[in-house]
C-alpha positions, 0 to 999 in steps of 0.5 A: 778322559785321555790322558795323554800329553798336551804337546808332543813327547820327544821321540824316544832313542831306539832300543836293542831287542831284547833288552829285558837282558840289559834290565837283568843284567842290570839289576845283577850289578846292583844284587852283587854290590849289595851282597857285597855291602851287608858282607863286607862287615863281618871282617871289618868289624874284627878290625875296627872294632879295636881301632876304635876301640867298641865296646860290645854294645857298639859293634851291635849298633854297627852292625845292626845300624845298617838295618834300621837303615834298611827299613826305613828305606823298604818303607819308602821304596815302594812310593819311591819306585811308583812316583820317578819311576822303578829306572829312577829309584835304581839310579838312585840307589847307584849312586848313593852306594857309590858316594855313603860306601866311600864315606865310609871307608875313610869314616874319623870315627864309629858316630860318622861310621854309623850315621853313613852306615844308616844312610847306607842301609837306607839306600840297600831298602830301596835296592831290595824292592826296586831291583826284584820291581824293575826285573820282573816287570820288564821280563817275559813270564815264561823266564821271570823266575829265573830272571828275577832268582837271579838276583839274589845268585848276584847277592851271593856272589857279591856276599862270597867277594867280600868273604875273598876279600876279608880273609885276603885283607884279613893280614893287615887288618885294611878295614877300610879297604873292606868296606870301601871297595864296592864303591867303585862298581857302584858308580860304573853301574850309573852308566847303563841305568842312565841308558835303560827306558823304565818297565813298560808297566810303570810306563802304562801305570803313568798313562804312559801308553806308546812308551809302555808297548815300545818297551815290550816290544824289545823285552819280549819281541815274541808276545803281542805288545798290544796286548800285553799293554792292554792286560795291563792297563785292564788291571791297574783299571780294577784297582783303586789304589796302591796303598797299605790300606789296599792290602787288609782288604779283600783279596787281597788281605790273603797275599799280605798275610802270605808274604809278611809272613814270609819276609818274617820267617825268612830272617827270623830263621838266621840266615844273617846270623851267619852272614854278618858273625860268621867269624865269631860262629867259625872262631868258637867252632875252634877254625883259628888257624891261618884265618881260617874263620875268615876262608871258612865262609867263603866255602860256605857261600861258594856252596850257597851260589851253587844252590840258588844257581841251581835254582835259577835252572828249576824254578820254572821247571819244578816251580815255585813250592817245590823249591821253597818247601824243599829249601826251608825243610833241609833248614831245620834239620841242618840246625838241628844237626847243629843243635846236638854237635853244640850241645855235645861241649867243645868241639874238636876233630869230627865234631868241628866238620860236621858242624862245619858242612851243617853251616854250609847245608843251611846257608846254600838251603837258605839261599836255594829255598827262601834267598832265591823265592822271597825275590820272586813273590815279592814281585809276582804276589801283588797286581801292577798297581800293588806290587811296588806296596807289596812289596815294600811291604813283604820286606819291611816285615823281612828287616824288622826279623832281620834286625832281632837276628843282628842284635840279638844273636851274640848275647843269646850265642853267650847268654843261652849258648849255641846248642840252645840259639840253633835249636830256638832259630831250628823252631822257626824253621820248623813253623817257616816250613810249616806256614810255607806249605799252607800258603804259599801258590804254586805261580810259575808260568802265569802272567803278572796280571793273571796272578790276581785271580788266585787271591781274587778266588781264595786261594785257589787257581779258577778253572775256564772262565764262563761266558758273560761279559769282560770284568763279571769277576770282582776284579775283571777276571773271571767268576768260574768256581775254585778248582783245588788248591795249588 
């Protein structure tokens, strides 16, 4: 039965060629805002704690309430992106960022601040599902890895900016400006979002095939838009639905285990302990003079920015697995170094700078591996019908681990000590390395609709298809014998 409307749709506005670049740029701006809002509390908390006379428990809640909201946002983000569209979800995110960031800057007490930060967290949760989807579904396969990884680069840029802003404003303790400055770019990004279309794959999902062809032609002028849209439509017809229950059935149960594990290990290995509490960590290392504990995190994030850019340059050449495993392995080594450094007792002289270098390389390695690849795998692991649901599940696991780190890292540092805390994180990093080595597929250069064959074939890429009718395989792919695991 045709899904075309009874009346002719209104003509769509013409789109410039290479519209895919505009998708990627808009997603990157949202990433910058997300990064800024994530990191701004690290400096602001030092001063607002004094203004509001906060206890240690209240300090932890100010930090972790954002993560609570993010978990809710990630849970609903996939459904929202499917129902309203990827672009509509991005518009909701941009408007929410502008409003809630501004309100947090004028909060009269900690109760209002907590409520506003919870709502800001919901917007962040939606954004980390919708933004990678928006970019991944609108860029050609040959550059998709780099385009989605650029979202992580943008996030790091936002964190770099927040640390420099925190340092610049720390002299006067202007925590309200620290929290509120990102409202301006959040409001401005609404303008290009109003002009851009939704993604070709979402239009196919809603039965708007002609519009999908138009957008596909604009985002990838070198491809055959009719053939690409036909492939998307064929993949959609083979799927039974986009529910979480579908992720637990073959052939995608294996993919679900992979993305949930990757999302959890991404955060439980401790990256946001550095992001949220870096001024306190550097103060414990002995960096206290001239606002060093505010300035040094900026250089840490600059190194992370370089690492994330490097990942973009090689991710579509060397492949996903090389980048991911190198990043996690380096994290494990640096956590071992931190364990040794803090085991020596009070840091001074050379050990202080060794500790700083280990923190710098640990954070850079995260952004090179985990930080760049989680967005790529979240947008690649599932076919269109399950993509937003799978991304929501993956990023919810990520945020749950984030919540654990945000809530308990300061207590562990105080009670168990820095050496034991970093040793525990090092063990978790080794577990993450083993998990990724066994489960992570190499999806370099693969079409989104093609990747489903990997999971349906038991975690192996199929060989050349055997002769037979279309749809002979379990999901319309080939029924060929398996190749060696990637």
